[in-house]
C-alpha positions in Angstrom: -0.5 -19.4 -24.0 1.5 -21.4 -21.4 0.3 -22.0 -17.9 2.2 -20.0 -15.3 2.6 -20.3 -11.6 2.1 -17.3 -9.3 5.8 -16.7 -8.7 6.6 -16.7 -12.4 3.7 -14.3 -13.1 4.8 -11.9 -10.3 8.3 -11.9 -11.8 6.9 -11.1 -15.2 5.0 -8.1 -13.8 8.3 -6.5 -12.8 9.3 -6.1 -16.4 7.9 -4.0 -19.2 6.2 -6.9 -21.1 2.6 -5.9 -22.1 -0.1 -7.7 -20.2 -2.5 -10.1 -21.8 -6.0 -8.7 -22.3 -7.4 -11.5 -20.2 -5.7 -13.1 -17.2 -7.3 -16.1 -15.5 -6.3 -16.7 -11.9 -7.2 -19.9 -10.1 -5.8 -22.5 -7.7 -6.1 -23.5 -4.0 -4.0 -20.7 -2.4 -6.4 -17.9 -1.7 -3.8 -15.4 -0.5 -1.7 -15.8 -3.7 -4.8 -15.4 -5.8 -5.6 -12.1 -4.2 -1.9 -10.9 -4.2 -1.7 -11.6 -7.9 -4.9 -9.6 -8.5 -3.8 -6.6 -6.4 -0.4 -6.5 -7.9 -1.7 -6.7 -11.4 -4.4 -4.0 -10.6 -1.7 -1.7 -9.2 0.3 -2.0 -12.4 -2.7 -1.2 -14.6 -3.9 1.6 -12.3 -0.5 3.3 -12.9 -1.4 3.3 -16.6 -4.8 5.1 -15.9 -7.0 2.0 -16.1 -10.2 2.4 -14.0 -10.9 -0.4 -11.6 -14.2 -2.3 -11.7 -15.1 -5.3 -9.7 -17.9 -7.9 -10.0 -18.6 -11.0 -7.9 -20.6 -14.0 -9.2 -22.2 -16.0 -6.4 -24.6 -18.9 -6.2 -27.6 -17.1 -7.8 -25.7 -15.0 -10.3 -24.5 -15.4 -13.8 -21.8 -13.8 -15.8 -24.1 -11.4 -17.7 -23.0 -8.5 -15.4 -19.4 -9.0 -16.3 -20.1 -9.3 -20.0 -22.1 -6.1 -19.9 -19.3 -4.2 -18.1 -16.8 -5.4 -20.7 -19.0 -4.6 -23.7 -20.7 -1.3 -22.8 -18.8 2.0 -23.4 -18.0 4.3 -20.5 -17.7 8.0 -21.0 -15.7 8.4 -17.9 -13.3 5.5 -18.2 -11.9 4.9 -21.6 -9.7 2.0 -20.3 -11.1 -0.3 -17.6 -9.8 -3.2 -15.6 -12.6 -5.6 -14.7 -11.9 -8.0 -11.8 -14.5 -10.7 -12.0 -14.5 -13.1 -9.0 -16.4 -16.4 -9.6 -17.1 -17.7 -6.1 -17.1 -21.3 -5.0 -20.8 -21.1 -4.6 -21.4 -20.4 -8.3 -22.5 -23.2 -10.4 -22.9 -22.2 -14.1 -23.3 -25.2 -16.4 -22.5 -25.5 -20.0 -23.0 -28.6 -22.2 -19.3 -29.6 -22.5 -18.4 -29.1 -18.8 -19.9 -32.4 -17.7 -16.6 -33.9 -16.6 -15.7 -31.0 -14.3 -19.2 -30.7 -12.9 -19.6 -34.4 -12.1 -16.7 -34.2 -9.8 -18.8 -31.9 -7.6 -21.9 -34.0 -7.9 -23.8 -31.7 -10.2 -25.4 -32.5 -13.5 -24.7 -30.3 -16.6 -27.3 -27.8 -17.8 -27.2 -24.7 -20.0 -27.1 -21.3 -18.4 -27.9 -18.1 -20.3 -25.2 -15.4 -20.2 -22.9 -18.0 -18.8 -19.5 -19.5 -19.5 -20.2 -20.1 -23.2 -20.7 -16.4 -23.8 -17.7 -15.5 -21.6 -15.5 -18.0 -23.5 -16.5 -16.3 -26.8 -15.5 -12.9 -25.4 -12.2 -14.2 -24.1 -11.4 -15.6 -27.5 -12.4 -12.4 -29.3 -10.4 -10.2 -27.0 -11.5 -7.5 -24.6 -9.3 -4.6 -25.8 -8.9 -1.7 -24.8 -10.0 -3.1 -21.5 -8.4 -5.8 -19.3 -10.2 -8.7 -17.7 -8.9 -10.5 -14.5 -11.0 -13.6 -14.1 -10.6 -15.1 -10.7 -11.9 -18.5 -9.9 -12.2 -19.7 -6.3 -11.5 -23.3 -7.2 -8.6 -25.6 -7.9 -9.5 -26.2 -11.6 -11.1 -24.2 -14.3 -14.2 -25.1 -16.2 -13.2 -26.9 -19.4 -14.7 -24.3 -21.8 -13.0 -21.3 -20.0 -9.6 -23.1 -20.0 -9.8 -23.9 -23.7 -10.7 -20.3 -24.6 -8.0 -18.9 -22.3 -5.3 -21.2 -23.6 -5.6 -19.6 -27.1 -4.8 -16.0 -26.2 -4.8 -15.4 -22.5 -2.6 -16.0 -19.5 -3.5 -18.7 -16.9 -2.0 -18.3 -13.5 -2.2 -21.3 -11.2 -1.8 -20.3 -7.5 -0.5 -23.5 -6.0 0.8 -23.9 -2.5 4.6 -23.1 -2.7 7.4 -25.6 -2.1 9.6 -24.9 0.9 12.5 -23.8 -1.4 10.2 -21.2 -3.1 9.4 -19.3 0.1 12.5 -17.0 0.0 11.7 -16.3 -3.7 8.2 -15.3 -2.8 9.5 -13.0 -0.1 11.7 -11.2 -2.6 8.8 -11.0 -5.1 6.5 -9.5 -2.4 9.1 -6.9 -1.5 9.7 -5.9 -5.2 6.0 -5.6 -5.7 6.0 -2.9 -3.0 9.0 -1.2 -4.5 11.4 -2.4 -1.9 14.6 -4.4 -1.7 15.6 -7.0 0.9 19.0 -7.0 2.5 21.2 -10.0 2.6 19.6 -12.8 4.5 16.3 -11.1 5.0 14.4 -13.4 2.6 15.8 -16.5 4.4 15.0 -15.0 7.8 11.3 -14.5 6.8 11.1 -18.0 5.4 12.5 -19.5 8.6 10.4 -17.3 10.9 7.0 -17.7 9.1 7.5 -21.1 7.4 5.0 -21.3 4.5 2.7 -18.6 5.7 2.9 -16.3 2.8 0.3 -13.9 4.2 2.4 -13.5 7.4 5.5 -12.8 5.3 3.7 -10.2 3.2 2.3 -8.6 6.3 5.8 -8.4 8.0 7.2 -6.8 4.8 4.4 -4.2 4.7 5.1 -3.2 8.3 8.9 -3.0 7.7 8.4 -1.0 4.5 6.2 1.4 6.4 9.1 2.2 8.8 12.0 1.9 6.3 13.7 4.9 4.7 13.1 5.4 1.0 15.7 3.8 -1.2 17.2 1.6 1.5 16.9 -2.1 1.7 14.9 -3.8 4.4 17.4 -5.5 6.7 16.9 -8.5 9.0 17.0 -6.3 12.1 13.9 -4.3 10.8 12.0 -7.6 10.4 12.9 -9.0 13.8 12.5 -5.8 15.9 9.0 -5.3 17.3 7.2 -2.5 15.5 6.4 -0.6 18.7 10.1 0.2 19.2 10.0 1.9 15.8 7.2 4.3 16.6 8.5 7.8 17.2 8.5 8.5 21.0 6.6 11.4 22.4 8.5 14.7 21.7 10.9 12.8 19.3 9.4 14.8 16.4 9.8 18.1 18.3 13.4 17.2 18.9 14.0 16.5 15.2 12.3 19.8 14.3 14.6 21.7 16.6 17.6 20.0 15.1 16.4 20.9 11.6 16.4 17.4 10.3 13.9 17.7 7.5 14.0 14.2 6.2 13.8 12.6 9.6 10.9 14.8 10.7 8.8 14.0 7.6 9.5 10.3 8.1 8.7 10.4 11.8 5.4 12.2 11.0 4.5 9.7 8.4 5.1 6.8 10.8 3.3 8.5 13.6 0.2 9.0 11.4 0.4 5.5 10.1 0.3 4.2 13.7 -2.8 6.2 14.5 -1.6 9.5 15.9 -3.9 12.4 15.0 -2.6 15.5 13.0 -4.3 17.7 15.5 -2.5 16.0 18.4 0.9 16.2 16.6 0.4 19.9 15.9 -0.8 20.8 19.4 1.5 18.5 21.5 4.7 18.4 19.4 5.1 21.2 16.9 3.4 24.3 18.4 5.3 23.9 21.8 8.6 23.4 20.0 8.0 26.5 17.9 7.0 28.5 21.0 10.2 27.5 22.8 12.4 28.3 19.8 10.7 31.6 19.3 11.2 32.6 23.0 14.8 31.7 22.7 15.2 33.6 19.4 13.6 36.7 21.0 15.9 36.6 24.0 18.9 36.0 21.8 18.0 39.1 19.7 18.2 41.1 22.9 21.6 39.5 23.8 20.2 37.7 26.9 22.0 34.8 28.4 21.2 31.1 28.6 20.0 31.3 32.2 17.3 33.9 31.3 16.2 31.9 28.3 15.9 28.8 30.5 13.9 30.7 33.1 11.5 31.9 30.4 11.1 28.5 28.9 10.7 26.9 32.3 13.6 24.5 32.3 17.2 24.1 33.5 20.0 25.8 31.6 21.6 22.4 31.2 18.5 20.6 30.0 18.3 19.2 26.5 15.0 21.0 26.0 16.5 24.4 26.5 19.7 23.5 24.5 17.7 22.4 21.5 15.4 25.4 21.7 18.5 27.7 21.5 20.1 25.7 18.7 16.8 25.8 16.8 16.4 29.6 17.4 19.9 30.2 15.9 19.2 27.8 13.0 15.9 29.2 11.9 16.0 32.9 13.0 13.3 34.9 14.7 11.4 36.0 11.5 11.0 32.5 10.1 9.9 31.2 13.5 7.3 33.9 13.9 5.8 33.2 10.5 5.8 29.4 11.2 4.3 29.9 14.6 1.4 32.1 13.3 0.8 29.5 10.5 0.8 26.7 13.1 -1.8 28.5 15.2 -4.0 29.1 12.2 -3.7 25.4 11.2 -4.7 24.4 14.7 -7.8 26.5 14.6 -8.7 25.3 11.1 -8.2 21.6 12.0 -10.5 21.9 15.0 -13.3 23.8 13.3 -13.1 21.5 10.2 -12.1 24.2 7.7 -9.2 22.0 6.5 -9.9 18.4 5.7 -6.5 17.3 4.3 -4.7 17.6 7.6 -1.7 15.4 6.8 -0.9 17.5 3.7 -1.3 20.7 5.6 1.0 19.5 8.3 3.6 18.5 5.8 3.4 21.9 4.1 4.0 23.6 7.4 7.1 21.5 8.1 8.4 22.0 4.6 8.1 25.8 4.9 9.9 25.8 8.3 12.6 23.3 7.4 13.1 24.0 3.7 
């Protein structure tokens, strides 16, 4: 099998081409090695492969990885084994002398070592997959020869300057996102060759971007704090009945560390209470001044106006049911009866806004 660079391999993952049973990842760029591993693992996880991980350090050998590949598992018919061979590992085989002498070590035999692993690679690991990750610039000769026959070799070299925008596009596509015109060049100019910084910037922008829309340059240049929903912005969107915006704002607020209990108690319950007061007064044909007095605001304030608009939009009965449910959730959150708070909060909003 031909040797691939990281960019070419990431592009191949975007298609429907079946993956090789064994993928050997190596090279000097540590971030690229890990990005290739995580992206490959995500693709296989989507096909119900169970993730397993093994690290081989200074005092270990490859027997653990071989056992994991060879032994059946009643609970995981298909497994992805990620085997990281650390820099500290020195496993010697008889024909690896040339490689080993570069590091100043003499060759010696090692039971359960690279010779046995090379045989497994040549024989195939189906139905499992093996991701063999070496923290070194070059592969042991025996492993390279075995992998060249039937596996994929991915060399994670430091990228050239003209490859940086291509990597930015590949990182975005790996996260299911598209970049707007000029965004890849902007990232390349801003972060130079720091691929980790580029990927981190894309992850932040993807967190804040709306589904299905490309990430524009403005989203990459604007500080993330300006994108966090302001206090009471969620309550305002609830009163306006903007379901998509509310759910997006709640997701972003949770991602930036706000607690579901706080969102419910500070944003949603007060907003529901104000709308319910307004709906009750409207049902008795009371005017704006009386509603404002009951809410505790000015008749011309946006708080009162949005409460009245929300009351007319949702109606008294829906607001009563939602308010009772919100109070029950608040109690259940605080006494620990409900653990999946984010999902419960989303359910409440969907019932109210749906």
